Every structure is written in C-alpha cells, then in structure tokens.
BAMILO-446219 format. One record per atom (N, C-alpha, C): residue in one letter; x, z, y; residue number from 1. Coordinates in steps of 0.2 Angstrom, whole numbers, plus 5000, padded with zeros to 4 digits. Layout:
N
A,X,Z,Y,NUM
...
END
This chain:
303
X,4939,5046,4918,1
X,4942,5040,4918,1
X,4941,5038,4911,1
X,4938,5032,4910,2
X,4937,5029,4903,2
X,4944,5025,4901,2
X,4946,5026,4895,3
X,4952,5023,4892,3
X,4950,5017,4887,3
X,4947,5012,4889,4
X,4944,5008,4883,4
X,4951,5003,4881,4
X,4950,5003,4874,5
X,4955,5000,4870,5
X,4962,5002,4871,5
X,4963,5009,4874,6
X,4970,5011,4873,6
X,4971,5017,4868,6
X,4975,5015,4864,7
X,4977,5020,4859,7
X,4983,5023,4860,7
X,4984,5029,4861,8
X,4991,5032,4863,8
X,4995,5034,4857,8
X,5001,5032,4857,9
X,5005,5034,4851,9
X,5012,5034,4854,9
X,5017,5034,4849,10
X,5024,5036,4851,10
X,5027,5030,4855,10
X,5024,5024,4854,11
X,5026,5018,4857,11
X,5022,5016,4864,11
X,5017,5021,4866,12
X,5014,5020,4873,12
X,5018,5020,4878,12
X,5018,5015,4883,13
X,5022,5016,4889,13
X,5018,5019,4894,13
X,5021,5025,4896,14
X,5018,5029,4901,14
X,5020,5027,4908,14
X,5015,5026,4912,15
X,5017,5025,4919,15
X,5014,5031,4923,15
X,5018,5034,4927,16
X,5016,5040,4931,16
X,5015,5038,4938,16
X,5009,5039,4940,17
X,5006,5039,4948,17
X,5008,5044,4951,17
X,5013,5045,4955,18
X,5016,5052,4957,18
X,5015,5052,4964,18
X,5012,5058,4966,19
X,5011,5059,4973,19
X,5009,5067,4974,19
X,5007,5068,4981,20
X,5004,5075,4982,20
X,5000,5075,4989,20
X,4994,5077,4988,21
X,4989,5079,4982,21
X,4987,5072,4979,21
X,4984,5073,4973,22
X,4982,5067,4969,22
X,4974,5067,4967,22
X,4971,5071,4970,23
X,4963,5072,4968,23
X,4959,5066,4970,23
X,4962,5062,4975,24
X,4959,5055,4977,24
X,4962,5050,4974,24
X,4966,5050,4969,25
X,4970,5045,4967,25
X,4965,5040,4963,25
X,4965,5033,4965,26
X,4961,5028,4962,26
X,4966,5023,4957,26
X,4972,5023,4959,27
X,4976,5018,4956,27
X,4976,5018,4948,27
X,4975,5024,4944,28
X,4975,5023,4938,28
X,4969,5020,4935,28
X,4963,5020,4939,29
X,4957,5016,4937,29
X,4959,5009,4936,29
X,4962,5006,4941,30
X,4964,4999,4942,30
X,4969,4997,4936,30
X,4974,5001,4936,31
X,4980,5000,4931,31
X,4978,5000,4923,31
X,4974,5005,4922,32
X,4972,5006,4915,32
X,4966,5001,4913,32
X,4963,4998,4918,33
X,4958,4993,4917,33
X,4962,4987,4914,33
X,4967,4986,4918,34
X,4972,4980,4917,34
X,4976,4980,4910,34
X,4978,4987,4908,35
X,4981,4988,4903,35
X,4976,4986,4897,35
X,4970,4988,4897,36
X,4965,4987,4892,36
X,4963,4979,4892,36
X,4962,4976,4897,37
X,4961,4969,4897,37
X,4967,4965,4894,37
X,4972,4967,4895,38
X,4978,4964,4892,38
X,4981,4966,4886,38
X,4976,4971,4883,39
X,4979,4974,4876,39
X,4986,4976,4876,39
X,4987,4980,4882,40
X,4994,4983,4882,40
X,4994,4990,4880,40
X,4999,4992,4876,41
X,4999,4999,4874,41
X,5003,5003,4880,41
X,4999,5004,4885,42
X,5001,5007,4891,42
X,4997,5011,4894,42
X,4998,5016,4897,43
X,4993,5021,4901,43
X,4996,5024,4907,43
X,4992,5023,4913,44
X,4994,5027,4919,44
X,4991,5033,4920,44
X,4996,5039,4922,45
X,4993,5045,4922,45
X,4995,5048,4929,45
X,4990,5051,4934,46
X,4991,5053,4940,46
X,4995,5060,4939,46
X,5000,5061,4943,47
X,5005,5067,4942,47
X,5006,5070,4949,47
X,5005,5076,4950,48
X,5006,5079,4956,48
X,5013,5082,4957,48
X,5017,5080,4961,49
X,5024,5082,4962,49
X,5025,5084,4970,49
X,5026,5090,4971,50
X,5026,5092,4978,50
X,5033,5089,4981,50
X,5033,5088,4988,51
X,5038,5086,4992,51
X,5045,5090,4990,51
X,5050,5087,4988,52
X,5056,5090,4987,52
X,5058,5091,4980,52
X,5054,5089,4975,53
X,5054,5090,4968,53
X,5056,5084,4965,53
X,5058,5078,4968,54
X,5059,5071,4965,54
X,5065,5071,4960,54
X,5070,5076,4962,55
X,5076,5076,4957,55
X,5074,5078,4950,55
X,5069,5084,4950,56
X,5068,5087,4944,56
X,5062,5081,4940,56
X,5059,5077,4944,57
X,5055,5073,4942,57
X,5058,5067,4938,57
X,5064,5065,4941,58
X,5068,5059,4938,58
X,5072,5062,4932,58
X,5074,5068,4932,59
X,5077,5071,4926,59
X,5072,5072,4920,59
X,5066,5073,4922,60
X,5061,5074,4916,60
X,5059,5068,4914,60
X,5059,5063,4918,61
X,5057,5055,4916,61
X,5062,5053,4911,61
X,5068,5054,4912,62
X,5073,5052,4908,62
X,5073,5056,4901,62
X,5072,5063,4901,63
X,5071,5066,4896,63
X,5065,5065,4891,63
X,5060,5063,4895,64
X,5054,5061,4891,64
X,5053,5054,4889,64
X,5058,5051,4891,65
X,5059,5042,4889,65
X,5053,5039,4894,65
X,5051,5042,4899,66
X,5046,5039,4904,66
X,5049,5033,4909,66
X,5048,5027,4907,67
X,5052,5022,4911,67
X,5049,5020,4918,67
X,5043,5021,4919,68
X,5039,5017,4925,68
X,5035,5023,4929,68
X,5037,5022,4936,69
X,5035,5026,4941,69
X,5032,5023,4947,69
X,5025,5024,4949,70
X,5022,5021,4954,70
X,5021,5027,4960,70
X,5025,5027,4965,71
X,5025,5032,4970,71
X,5020,5031,4975,71
X,5017,5037,4978,72
X,5012,5037,4983,72
X,5014,5042,4988,72
X,5010,5044,4993,73
X,5012,5049,4998,73
X,5013,5056,4994,73
X,5019,5060,4996,74
X,5024,5058,5002,74
X,5030,5057,5001,74
X,5031,5053,4995,75
X,5037,5052,4991,75
X,5041,5045,4993,75
X,5037,5040,4995,76
X,5040,5033,4996,76
X,5047,5033,5000,76
X,5047,5037,5005,77
X,5053,5037,5008,77
X,5059,5041,5005,77
X,5056,5047,5003,78
X,5062,5051,4999,78
X,5065,5047,4993,78
X,5061,5044,4989,79
X,5063,5041,4982,79
X,5069,5036,4984,79
X,5070,5034,4989,80
X,5076,5030,4990,80
X,5082,5033,4988,80
X,5082,5040,4989,81
X,5088,5044,4988,81
X,5090,5046,4980,81
X,5084,5044,4976,82
X,5085,5046,4969,82
X,5085,5041,4964,82
X,5085,5035,4967,83
X,5086,5029,4963,83
X,5093,5026,4963,83
X,5096,5024,4957,84
X,5102,5021,4957,84
X,5103,5014,4960,84
X,5098,5010,4959,85
X,5098,5003,4962,85
X,5092,5002,4966,85
X,5092,5001,4973,86
X,5087,5000,4977,86
X,5087,4993,4980,86
X,5082,4990,4980,87
X,5081,4983,4983,87
X,5084,4984,4990,87
X,5088,4979,4992,88
X,5092,4979,4999,88
X,5086,4980,5005,88
X,5081,4976,5005,89
X,5075,4977,5010,89
X,5072,4983,5010,89
X,5071,4986,5004,90
X,5067,4993,5003,90
X,5072,4998,5005,90
X,5079,4997,5004,91
X,5083,5002,5007,91
X,5083,5002,5014,91
X,5083,4996,5018,92
X,5084,4996,5025,92
X,5078,5000,5028,92
X,5072,4999,5025,93
X,5067,5001,5028,93
X,5064,5008,5025,93
X,5068,5010,5020,94
X,5067,5017,5017,94
X,5060,5018,5014,94
X,5059,5013,5009,95
X,5052,5013,5006,95
X,5053,5011,4999,95
X,5051,5015,4994,96
X,5051,5013,4987,96
X,5045,5016,4984,96
X,5041,5012,4981,97
X,5034,5014,4978,97
X,5035,5012,4971,97
X,5039,5009,4968,98
X,5039,5007,4961,98
X,5047,5008,4958,98
X,5047,5011,4953,99
X,5053,5013,4949,99
X,5053,5011,4942,99
X,5057,5008,4939,100
X,5058,5007,4932,100
X,5066,5010,4930,100
X,5066,5012,4924,101
X,5072,5015,4921,101
X,5074,5012,4915,101
X,5080,5010,4915,102
X,5082,5005,4910,102
X,5084,5010,4903,102
X,5085,5007,4897,103
X,5087,5011,4892,103
X,5093,5016,4893,103
X,5098,5014,4897,104
X,5103,5018,4898,104
X,5103,5023,4903,104
X,5096,5024,4907,105
X,5095,5029,4911,105
X,5095,5026,4919,105
X,5098,5020,4919,106
X,5099,5018,4926,106
X,5093,5016,4930,106
X,5091,5018,4935,107
X,5084,5017,4939,107
X,5085,5013,4944,107
X,5079,5009,4945,108
X,5079,5003,4949,108
X,5072,5004,4954,108
X,5073,5004,4961,109
X,5067,5004,4964,109
X,5066,4999,4969,109
X,5059,4997,4971,110
X,5058,4993,4976,110
X,5051,4995,4979,110
X,5051,4993,4986,111
X,5044,4994,4990,111
X,5040,4988,4989,111
X,5034,4989,4987,112
X,5029,4983,4986,112
X,5023,4983,4991,112
X,5023,4988,4995,113
X,5017,4989,4999,113
X,5016,4983,5004,113
X,5022,4980,5007,114
X,5021,4975,5011,114
X,5018,4968,5007,114
X,5020,4967,5001,115
X,5017,4962,4997,115
X,5010,4963,4996,115
X,5008,4969,4995,116
X,5000,4970,4994,116
X,4997,4968,5000,116
X,4999,4971,5006,117
X,4996,4969,5012,117
X,4996,4961,5013,117
X,5001,4958,5013,118
X,5001,4951,5014,118
X,4997,4947,5009,118
X,4998,4948,5002,119
X,4993,4945,4997,119
X,4986,4946,4998,119
X,4984,4953,5001,120
X,4977,4954,5002,120
X,4974,4950,5007,120
X,4979,4949,5013,121
X,4976,4945,5019,121
X,4976,4938,5017,121
X,4981,4935,5013,122
X,4981,4928,5011,122
X,4975,4927,5007,122
X,4973,4931,5003,123
X,4968,4930,4998,123
X,4961,4929,5002,123
X,4962,4933,5008,124
X,4955,4932,5012,124
X,4956,4926,5017,124
X,4961,4922,5016,125
X,4961,4916,5020,125
X,4964,4918,5027,125
X,4967,4923,5029,126
X,4969,4925,5035,126
X,4976,4922,5037,126
X,4977,4918,5043,127
X,4982,4915,5045,127
X,4987,4920,5047,127
X,4993,4920,5045,128
X,4999,4924,5047,128
X,5004,4922,5052,128
X,5005,4915,5052,129
X,5010,4912,5055,129
X,5009,4912,5063,129
X,5013,4915,5067,130
X,5012,4915,5074,130
X,5007,4921,5076,130
X,5005,4924,5072,131
X,5000,4930,5074,131
X,5003,4936,5078,131
X,4999,4939,5082,132
X,5001,4945,5085,132
X,4998,4951,5081,132
X,5002,4955,5078,133
X,5000,4960,5074,133
X,5000,4967,5077,133
X,4995,4971,5077,134
X,4995,4978,5079,134
X,4995,4983,5073,134
X,5000,4986,5072,135
X,5001,4990,5066,135
X,5002,4997,5068,135
X,4997,5001,5066,136
X,4996,5008,5068,136
X,4999,5013,5062,136
X,5004,5017,5064,137
X,5008,5021,5060,137
X,5015,5018,5059,137
X,5019,5023,5058,138
X,5027,5022,5057,138
X,5030,5025,5051,138
X,5025,5026,5046,139
X,5028,5029,5040,139
X,5032,5025,5036,139
X,5033,5027,5029,140
X,5038,5023,5025,140
X,5036,5017,5023,140
X,5029,5015,5023,141
X,5027,5008,5021,141
X,5026,5004,5027,141
X,5027,5006,5033,142
X,5027,5002,5039,142
X,5032,4997,5040,142
X,5038,4998,5038,143
X,5043,4994,5038,143
X,5043,4988,5034,143
X,5041,4990,5027,144
X,5041,4985,5022,144
X,5035,4980,5024,144
X,5029,4983,5027,145
X,5024,4979,5029,145
X,5025,4973,5034,145
X,5030,4976,5039,146
X,5032,4972,5044,146
X,5037,4967,5042,146
X,5041,4968,5037,147
X,5045,4964,5035,147
X,5042,4958,5031,147
X,5037,4959,5027,148
X,5033,4954,5023,148
X,5029,4950,5028,148
X,5026,4953,5033,149
X,5023,4949,5038,149
X,5028,4944,5042,149
X,5034,4946,5044,150
X,5039,4942,5047,150
X,5040,4936,5042,150
X,5041,4938,5035,151
X,5042,4932,5031,151
X,5037,4927,5031,151
X,5031,4929,5032,152
X,5026,4924,5033,152
X,5025,4921,5040,152
X,5030,4923,5045,153
X,5029,4919,5050,153
X,5026,4923,5056,153
X,5024,4930,5055,154
X,5021,4933,5061,154
X,5025,4933,5067,154
X,5021,4931,5073,155
X,5025,4930,5079,155
X,5027,4937,5083,155
X,5023,4942,5083,156
X,5024,4948,5086,156
X,5022,4954,5082,156
X,5024,4959,5081,157
X,5023,4965,5079,157
X,5023,4971,5083,157
X,5017,4975,5085,158
X,5017,4980,5089,158
X,5016,4987,5085,158
X,5021,4992,5084,159
X,5020,4998,5081,159
X,5018,5003,5085,159
X,5013,5007,5083,160
X,5010,5012,5088,160
X,5010,5018,5083,160
X,5014,5024,5086,161
X,5014,5030,5082,161
X,5015,5036,5087,161
X,5012,5042,5084,162
X,5012,5048,5088,162
X,5019,5050,5090,162
X,5023,5049,5086,163
X,5031,5050,5087,163
X,5034,5043,5088,163
X,5034,5041,5094,164
X,5036,5035,5097,164
X,5044,5034,5093,164
X,5048,5038,5093,165
X,5055,5037,5091,165
X,5055,5034,5084,165
X,5049,5036,5080,166
X,5049,5034,5073,166
X,5047,5026,5073,166
X,5043,5024,5078,167
X,5041,5017,5079,167
X,5047,5013,5081,167
X,5050,5016,5086,168
X,5056,5012,5088,168
X,5061,5011,5083,168
X,5062,5015,5079,169
X,5067,5014,5073,169
X,5066,5009,5069,169
X,5059,5008,5067,170
X,5057,5002,5063,170
X,5057,4996,5067,170
X,5055,4996,5073,171
X,5055,4990,5077,171
X,5062,4987,5078,171
X,5067,4992,5079,172
X,5074,4990,5079,172
X,5076,4986,5073,172
X,5075,4989,5067,173
X,5076,4986,5061,173
X,5073,4979,5060,173
X,5067,4979,5062,174
X,5063,4972,5062,174
X,5067,4967,5066,174
X,5068,4969,5072,175
X,5072,4964,5077,175
X,5078,4962,5073,175
X,5082,4967,5070,176
X,5089,4966,5068,176
X,5089,4961,5062,176
X,5084,4962,5058,177
X,5084,4959,5051,177
X,5079,4953,5050,177
X,5075,4952,5055,178
X,5069,4947,5054,178
X,5069,4943,5061,178
X,5066,4937,5061,179
X,5065,4933,5066,179
X,5059,4935,5071,179
X,5055,4939,5068,180
X,5048,4942,5072,180
X,5050,4947,5077,180
X,5047,4946,5083,181
X,5048,4950,5089,181
X,5044,4957,5087,181
X,5048,4963,5088,182
X,5044,4969,5086,182
X,5045,4974,5092,182
X,5040,4978,5094,183
X,5041,4983,5099,183
X,5037,4990,5097,183
X,5039,4995,5100,184
X,5036,5001,5099,184
X,5032,5004,5105,184
X,5027,5007,5103,185
X,5023,5011,5109,185
X,5020,5017,5106,185
X,5019,5023,5110,186
X,5016,5029,5108,186
X,5009,5028,5107,186
X,5006,5031,5102,187
X,4999,5030,5100,187
X,4995,5034,5104,187
X,4992,5031,5109,188
X,4988,5035,5114,188
X,4981,5030,5115,188
X,4977,5033,5117,189
X,4970,5029,5118,189
X,4971,5023,5122,189
X,4976,5024,5127,190
X,4976,5018,5132,190
X,4980,5014,5128,190
X,4986,5015,5125,191
X,4989,5009,5122,191
X,4985,5006,5116,191
X,4981,5010,5112,192
X,4977,5007,5108,192
X,4972,5001,5111,192
X,4969,5003,5116,193
X,4965,4998,5120,193
X,4969,4992,5122,193
X,4975,4994,5125,194
X,4979,4988,5127,194
X,4982,4983,5122,194
X,4984,4986,5116,195
X,4986,4981,5110,195
X,4980,4978,5107,195
X,4975,4981,5107,196
X,4969,4978,5103,196
X,4967,4972,5107,196
X,4967,4972,5113,197
X,4964,4967,5117,197
X,4967,4959,5115,197
X,4973,4959,5113,198
X,4975,4952,5110,198
X,4978,4952,5103,198
X,4976,4957,5099,199
X,4978,4957,5092,199
X,4974,4952,5088,199
X,4978,4948,5084,200
X,4975,4944,5079,200
X,4974,4947,5072,200
X,4978,4952,5071,201
X,4977,4956,5065,201
X,4978,4964,5067,201
X,4975,4969,5064,202
X,4975,4975,5066,202
X,4977,4978,5059,202
X,4982,4982,5057,203
X,4983,4985,5051,203
X,4984,4993,5052,203
X,4980,4997,5049,204
X,4980,5004,5049,204
X,4984,5007,5044,204
X,4990,5009,5045,205
X,4995,5011,5039,205
X,4997,5019,5040,205
X,4991,5022,5041,206
X,4992,5030,5041,206
X,4987,5033,5036,206
X,4987,5039,5034,207
X,4982,5042,5030,207
X,4975,5044,5034,207
X,4975,5043,5040,208
X,4969,5045,5044,208
X,4963,5042,5040,208
X,4958,5045,5039,209
X,4952,5044,5036,209
X,4951,5044,5029,209
X,4958,5046,5026,210
X,4958,5046,5019,210
X,4954,5052,5016,210
X,4950,5051,5011,211
X,4947,5057,5007,211
X,4952,5063,5006,211
X,4950,5069,5008,212
X,4955,5075,5007,212
X,4961,5076,5012,212
X,4961,5071,5016,213
X,4967,5072,5021,213
X,4965,5076,5027,213
X,4958,5076,5029,214
X,4955,5081,5033,214
X,4956,5078,5040,214
X,4959,5073,5042,215
X,4960,5070,5049,215
X,4957,5063,5049,215
X,4955,5061,5054,216
X,4953,5055,5055,216
X,4954,5053,5063,216
X,4952,5046,5064,217
X,4953,5044,5071,217
X,4948,5048,5076,217
X,4950,5051,5081,218
X,4947,5055,5086,218
X,4945,5049,5091,218
X,4947,5043,5091,219
X,4945,5038,5097,219
X,4945,5032,5093,219
X,4939,5028,5093,220
X,4939,5022,5090,220
X,4936,5016,5095,220
X,4936,5018,5101,221
X,4934,5014,5107,221
X,4938,5007,5107,221
X,4944,5007,5104,222
X,4949,5001,5104,222
X,4946,4996,5100,222
X,4942,4998,5095,223
X,4939,4993,5090,223
X,4934,4988,5095,223
X,4931,4990,5100,224
X,4927,4986,5104,224
X,4931,4981,5109,224
X,4938,4982,5109,225
X,4942,4978,5113,225
X,4945,4972,5109,225
X,4944,4973,5102,226
X,4947,4968,5098,226
X,4944,4961,5098,226
X,4947,4955,5098,227
X,4944,4948,5099,227
X,4940,4948,5092,227
X,4935,4943,5093,228
X,4931,4942,5087,228
X,4934,4939,5081,228
X,4940,4935,5083,229
X,4944,4932,5078,229
X,4948,4937,5074,229
X,4948,4943,5076,230
X,4953,4948,5072,230
X,4951,4949,5066,230
X,4956,4952,5062,231
X,4956,4955,5055,231
X,4958,4961,5055,231
X,4955,4966,5052,232
X,4957,4973,5052,232
X,4957,4975,5044,232
X,4964,4977,5043,233
X,4965,4979,5036,233
X,4967,4987,5036,233
X,4963,4991,5032,234
X,4965,4998,5032,234
X,4969,4999,5025,234
X,4974,5002,5025,235
X,4978,5004,5019,235
X,4975,5010,5015,235
X,4970,5013,5018,236
X,4967,5019,5014,236
X,4963,5016,5008,236
X,4964,5019,5003,237
X,4960,5017,4997,237
X,4954,5020,4995,237
X,4954,5027,4997,238
X,4947,5031,4996,238
X,4946,5035,5002,238
X,4940,5034,5005,239
X,4935,5029,5003,239
X,4936,5022,5004,239
X,4931,5018,5000,240
X,4933,5011,5001,240
X,4931,5008,5007,240
X,4927,5012,5011,241
X,4925,5010,5018,241
X,4927,5015,5023,241
X,4932,5014,5027,242
X,4934,5020,5031,242
X,4930,5020,5038,242
X,4930,5025,5042,243
X,4927,5025,5049,243
X,4929,5019,5053,243
X,4935,5017,5052,244
X,4938,5011,5055,244
X,4935,5005,5054,244
X,4936,5003,5047,245
X,4933,4997,5044,245
X,4925,4997,5046,245
X,4922,5003,5045,246
X,4914,5002,5046,246
X,4913,5001,5054,246
X,4917,5004,5058,247
X,4916,5001,5065,247
X,4917,4994,5066,247
X,4922,4991,5063,248
X,4924,4985,5064,248
X,4919,4981,5061,248
X,4917,4982,5055,249
X,4911,4978,5052,249
X,4904,4978,5057,249
X,4903,4984,5061,250
X,4898,4984,5065,250
X,4898,4979,5071,250
X,4904,4978,5072,251
X,4905,4972,5078,251
X,4906,4965,5075,251
X,4906,4965,5068,252
X,4906,4958,5065,252
X,4913,4956,5064,252
X,4918,4961,5065,253
X,4925,4959,5064,253
X,4926,4959,5056,253
X,4930,4954,5054,254
X,4932,4953,5047,254
X,4937,4959,5045,254
X,4936,4962,5039,255
X,4939,4968,5037,255
X,4942,4966,5030,255
X,4948,4970,5029,256
X,4951,4970,5022,256
X,4952,4977,5020,256
X,4950,4978,5014,257
X,4950,4986,5011,257
X,4957,4988,5008,257
X,4958,4994,5007,258
X,4964,4996,5004,258
X,4964,4994,4997,258
X,4958,4994,4994,259
X,4957,4992,4987,259
X,4960,4985,4986,259
X,4959,4980,4991,260
X,4961,4973,4990,260
X,4969,4974,4991,260
X,4972,4978,4995,261
X,4979,4979,4996,261
X,4982,4981,4989,261
X,4978,4986,4986,262
X,4981,4988,4979,262
X,4981,4982,4974,262
X,4975,4979,4974,263
X,4976,4973,4969,263
X,4980,4968,4971,263
X,4982,4967,4978,264
X,4986,4962,4981,264
X,4994,4963,4978,264
X,4996,4969,4977,265
X,5002,4971,4975,265
X,5003,4972,4968,265
X,4997,4972,4964,266
X,4998,4972,4957,266
X,5001,4966,4954,266
X,5001,4960,4956,267
X,5004,4955,4953,267
X,5012,4956,4953,267
X,5014,4958,4959,268
X,5022,4959,4960,268
X,5024,4965,4955,268
X,5020,4970,4955,269
X,5021,4976,4951,269
X,5021,4974,4944,269
X,5017,4971,4941,270
X,5016,4970,4934,270
X,5022,4965,4932,270
X,5025,4960,4937,271
X,5030,4956,4936,271
X,5037,4960,4935,271
X,5037,4965,4940,272
X,5043,4970,4940,272
X,5044,4974,4935,272
X,5039,4977,4933,273
X,5038,4982,4927,273
X,5039,4979,4921,273
X,5034,4974,4920,274
X,5033,4972,4913,274
X,5034,4965,4911,274
X,5036,4961,4917,275
X,5038,4954,4916,275
X,5031,4950,4914,275
X,5025,4952,4917,276
X,5019,4950,4914,276
X,5015,4947,4921,276
X,5012,4941,4921,277
X,5008,4938,4927,277
X,5001,4939,4925,277
X,4998,4942,4931,278
X,4991,4943,4930,278
X,4987,4936,4931,278
X,4981,4936,4928,279
X,4976,4930,4929,279
X,4971,4932,4934,279
X,4967,4927,4937,280
X,4961,4929,4941,280
X,4957,4933,4937,280
X,4956,4932,4931,281
X,4951,4936,4927,281
X,4953,4943,4926,281
X,4960,4945,4926,282
X,4962,4951,4926,282
X,4961,4955,4933,282
X,4962,4951,4938,283
X,4960,4954,4945,283
X,4952,4955,4946,283
X,4949,4951,4943,284
X,4942,4951,4944,284
X,4939,4958,4940,284
X,4942,4959,4934,285
X,4940,4965,4930,285
X,4942,4971,4933,285
X,4948,4971,4936,286
X,4951,4976,4940,286
X,4946,4978,4946,286
X,4945,4973,4949,287
X,4940,4974,4956,287
X,4933,4977,4954,287
X,4931,4974,4948,288
X,4924,4977,4945,288
X,4924,4984,4944,288
X,4930,4986,4940,289
X,4931,4993,4938,289
X,4932,4998,4944,289
X,4935,4995,4950,290
X,4937,4999,4955,290
X,4929,5001,4959,290
X,4926,4995,4960,291
X,4919,4995,4963,291
X,4914,5001,4959,291
X,4915,5000,4952,292
X,4911,5004,4948,292
X,4913,5012,4949,292
X,4919,5013,4949,293
X,4922,5019,4949,293
X,4919,5022,4957,293
X,4920,5018,4962,294
X,4919,5021,4968,294
X,4912,5021,4970,294
X,4908,5018,4965,295
X,4900,5018,4966,295
X,4898,5014,4972,295
X,4901,5008,4973,296
X,4899,5004,4978,296
X,4898,4996,4975,296
X,4895,4992,4979,297
X,4892,4985,4976,297
X,4898,4981,4975,297
X,4897,4976,4970,298
X,4902,4973,4967,298
X,4905,4968,4973,298
X,4901,4967,4978,299
X,4904,4962,4983,299
X,4910,4966,4987,299
X,4911,4971,4985,300
X,4916,4975,4989,300
X,4923,4971,4989,300
X,4924,4967,4985,301
X,4930,4963,4984,301
X,4931,4959,4990,301
X,4926,4957,4994,302
X,4927,4954,5001,302
X,4923,4958,5005,302
X,4927,4960,5010,303
X,4924,4965,5015,303
X,4921,4962,5021,303
END
C-alpha cells in the first residue's frame, strides 16, 4: 500500500478498519488516497479483531487516543453494544460501521452502508421511487439498506435469507418504521426465480463470492429471470466483479459494484468523522486508485 504525502507523527489521526479476516480489505486503499489528495494528516490501517473482542478494542482505542473506527464483518451488529451513543435508526436495525470517540472518551456510532448503496445507485441514474427491490441476505447491513431505500421511496422490499426468521425480523422493523412494504422469504432456488421475475433492483448483501470467504452462489439461474431494465448491485468489494455481476453483465443487465458502494458512503463518513465534504475530483482519484490496486480497467467506475 503506497502512502503518498502521508507523514506520520504524534498528530496523525489514525483510522482503524476493523474486521476479521482482513486479508482482502481494500478500504484503506481508498481512504489513504483521499487523505493524500486532501493533505490530511490521517492514515487508515486494517486491523484484525476476532468476534467477541470488541470490548478490548474500545478500551485500547481510548488508551491509545485512537478516535476513528470503520467496522466491517463480522462486527457491525455487535458494535451497537459497545458504543455510548448510537444513531436511532442504526440501533433499530442493529448496524454500526462508523465510530468516533470524543476527547472525553464518549463514543458515537452510526451505520452508513445504506447510504452507500443508495448513493451508488443514484450516481448511476437508477430510479428508486416505486421500485420493487429484491434484497438477498439479512445480515447487519440489510436493515439500514432497506431503511435508506424506503427513504428514497422504494415501493416494496423482499428479503431472502437462508434463515427466514432473520429476514422476518428485518421485514417487521421496516414495516413498523417506514412506509415501504417489506416481506421475508426463505432463500431457495425457487424463491430466487420467483422474486427475480419482477425485480427492478437486485441487491446482493451477503459475503457470497467474496475473496477468501470460500463460498459462492451454487445457483445463478435466477439471473436469467431478471427483467432487462433491472439493476444488480453486489456489496462485495473484492473481487471487483463477482460471479453474480459477471452473469448479469453477460445478460446485458446494468450492474453496480461494491467499490461504487464504498465510494458512495465515503461522502457521509467523511462528513461524520472529519466534518469535510468530498469533491468530484476526490472521488475520481479514489476510484482510479482502487482500479489500479485491483488491476482492472479505469472504466470500472461504471459497471
């Protein structure tokens, strides 16, 4: 990882990108490029913390005067229990991926993944109002994704999950707290086919297909059932093109990558952590750095 124009000293603001495992983490590439472009004395470091060790992490962060944490799997749900002040919506849907700690040690947390998904879709010109959304997965980010989609006027959200009880819980909360209709279904080949047939947007919000995860979709026939106007977004960041998005592209379906989701939420994260607003030039530099790191063509910004 190249650290251009970053000179570390006692005043360097350290941002920990926390998860487990972290061998495939790409977020530091994007963030450190932005720190460099904006001449910020800041640095993001990937840190492996196993599930169950968040209490010790927060104690260490306060001891070492580390004020900024960006969480990834498997900690986004658990982090809600270790933050003093949690954004109400993030608490409802049990998802925190950004934490800042004040000078007095009080911690604040919020879930930004939903904003990343919505911003990525809007940047691609995808219409959200009145849409029928098919959301695969019911992990900690699915609720905040559904919430942000509902705020943009999504008409119906169908959650599919191997454990239908988890999907039902999120659907219940969406129905209770938003105007969007939400329903839950078991993730089966038959239900994938059924939901795909009338999906305007398909969002893949599981680690399936992620580098190092070891599992991928065993069935992709549902992609052939998607309407031609459908948009497919996969939250997986590495690889840049998953088996799902590749199959969708082969059909001529519009796709949005996990990298675009990452960049889509950076606006909100920078404003929350540093009170700074990103420019289009910042995002362009970030996208170029990610493409170079992943070894893919520059046009990857638009899938």
